[in-house]
Structures are given as C-alpha cells and as structure tokens.
BABABA-630774 format. One record per residue (C-alpha): x, y, z; residue number from 1. Coordinates in steps of 0.1 Angstrom, whole numbers, padded with zeros to 4 digits. Layout:
PT  east north    up   n
PT     X     Y     Z NUM
...
This chain:
PT  east north    up   n
PT -0813  0251 -0191   1
PT -0822  0287 -0199   2
PT -0807  0313 -0176   3
PT -0818  0350 -0175   4
PT -0798  0379 -0161   5
PT -0812  0414 -0159   6
PT -0789  0445 -0160   7
PT -0792  0482 -0164   8
PT -0811  0491 -0132   9
PT -0801  0520 -0110  10
PT -0810  0554 -0095  11
PT -0825  0580 -0118  12
PT -0843  0613 -0114  13
PT -0879  0617 -0124  14
PT -0882  0623 -0161  15
PT -0850  0604 -0167  16
PT -0844  0572 -0187  17
PT -0830  0537 -0181  18
PT -0825  0508 -0204  19
PT -0829  0473 -0189  20
PT -0814  0443 -0206  21
PT -0824  0406 -0201  22
PT -0796  0384 -0214  23
PT -0801  0347 -0218  24
PT -0775  0319 -0216  25
PT -0778  0282 -0219  26
PT -0802  0284 -0248  27
PT -0814  0307 -0275  28
PT -0843  0331 -0267  29
PT -0855  0329 -0302  30
PT -0885  0306 -0295  31
PT -0894  0321 -0261  32
PT -0919  0348 -0253  33
PT -0903  0372 -0229  34
PT -0918  0395 -0203  35
PT -0908  0422 -0179  36
PT -0924  0423 -0145  37
PT -0919  0445 -0115  38
PT -0926  0444 -0078  39
PT -0927  0476 -0057  40
PT -0923  0475 -0019  41
PT -0955  0464 -0003  42
PT -0972  0457 -0036  43
PT -0979  0427 -0057  44
PT -0958  0419 -0087  45
PT -0973  0431 -0120  46
PT -0966  0426 -0157  47
PT -0950  0456 -0174  48
PT -0944  0445 -0209  49
PT -0943  0413 -0228  50
PT -0931  0404 -0263  51
PT -0938  0374 -0286  52
PT -0910  0351 -0298  53
PT -0909  0367 -0333  54
PT -0913  0403 -0319  55
PT -0945  0407 -0339  56
PT -0967  0412 -0309  57
PT -0962  0433 -0278  58
PT -0982  0442 -0247  59
PT -0978  0471 -0223  60
PT -0993  0478 -0190  61
PT -1015  0509 -0192  62
PT -0993  0526 -0167  63
PT -0962  0525 -0190  64
PT -0978  0529 -0224  65
PT -0961  0556 -0244  66
PT -0931  0557 -0221  67
PT -0916  0521 -0222  68
PT -0906  0501 -0253  69
PT -0897  0465 -0254  70
PT -0875  0450 -0281  71
PT -0855  0419 -0290  72
PT -0819  0416 -0303  73
PT -0818  0381 -0317  74
PT -0780  0384 -0324  75
PT -0773  0392 -0288  76
PT -0799  0368 -0273  77
PT -0812  0398 -0254  78
PT -0845  0415 -0247  79
PT -0844  0452 -0237  80
PT -0868  0475 -0220  81
PT -0863  0511 -0228  82
PT -0879  0532 -0200  83
PT -0884  0569 -0206  84
PT -0901  0597 -0187  85
PT -0897  0577 -0155  86
PT -0918  0585 -0125  87
PT -0913  0577 -0088  88
PT -0941  0551 -0091  89
PT -0919  0532 -0115  90
PT -0896  0523 -0086  91
PT -0895  0486 -0082  92
PT -0874  0455 -0087  93
PT -0877  0445 -0123  94
PT -0876  0409 -0134  95
PT -0875  0393 -0168  96
PT -0891  0360 -0175  97
PT -0894  0336 -0204  98
PT -0919  0310 -0216  99
PT -0916  0286 -0245 100
PT -0934  0292 -0277 101
PT -0963  0311 -0291 102
PT -0989  0296 -0268 103
PT -0997  0325 -0246 104
PT -1001  0359 -0262 105
PT -0979  0387 -0247 106
PT -1010  0401 -0230 107
PT -1019  0367 -0214 108
PT -0983  0362 -0203 109
PT -0981  0396 -0187 110
PT -1015  0393 -0170 111
PT -1011  0357 -0157 112
PT -0973  0361 -0150 113
PT -0969  0325 -0160 114
PT -0933  0318 -0171 115
PT -0909  0289 -0170 116
PT -0877  0309 -0163 117
PT -0871  0340 -0142 118
PT -0841  0362 -0137 119
PT -0830  0375 -0103 120
PT -0842  0410 -0108 121
PT -0826  0445 -0110 122
PT -0835  0475 -0088 123
PT -0849  0506 -0104 124
PT -0853  0537 -0082 125
PT -0868  0569 -0095 126
PT -0861  0597 -0070 127
PT -0849  0632 -0068 128
C-alpha cells in the first residue's frame, strides 16, 4: 500500500520560495504519475503540477508557469515542488497524489484530479 507524506510547507513572504516534498513509503514511486494539487479557503481544489513516471512529461497550471518546478528523485522515492516568486494567491493546502502507470498524461491527471493515493496535505501561507 503506497503512502504519501508531504513536507516543506510554512509561512513565507511574497516573493519568497518554498520547496515541498512528497515522500512515498510502502512502495516505489517509480511507476506512478505524481501530481501536486492545492485547495485555498473557500475555493475548489485545483491541479498545480503533475509529472509522468519517467519524468519525461510535466504539466503546470497557467497560474504557476515559470515560477514552480516539479521534479523526481528516484533514489529518495520523492517528488518535489520548487515554488519561487510566491504570491499571496498561492496560499493553500498543498496535496500530493499518485496514480499508477502512464495511462493519464500529466495534463489529464492534473485536470481530472483522478489519483489512487493522496497525502494528508501541507499548509503554504504567503503573507507579509
């Protein structure tokens, strides 16, 4: 049974950076597509960035393009989300999720939010 744990959230000033990690246990992440999703207070959850199992395809929400970068560390069984130039509107609970195989593209995964496994979330607050 795959288990996902997010870490790295916190309070940061506008323009600052945070690095979120999604660490898996119970199974290797190598054959899973992984996505980052977020939900702000009073808003629906949205896909932020998703990455294919082989890390050869990525998708980014338009609102984070050029500021966020998703990557995989196969040795550490981890997927990271580097967030730069943070804005107050990035404030949300961030979740990682995983789905088996290459079936859905990263774009489809992020847009449909369909995943088999979800983490518990980590709070990101961007405020001065």
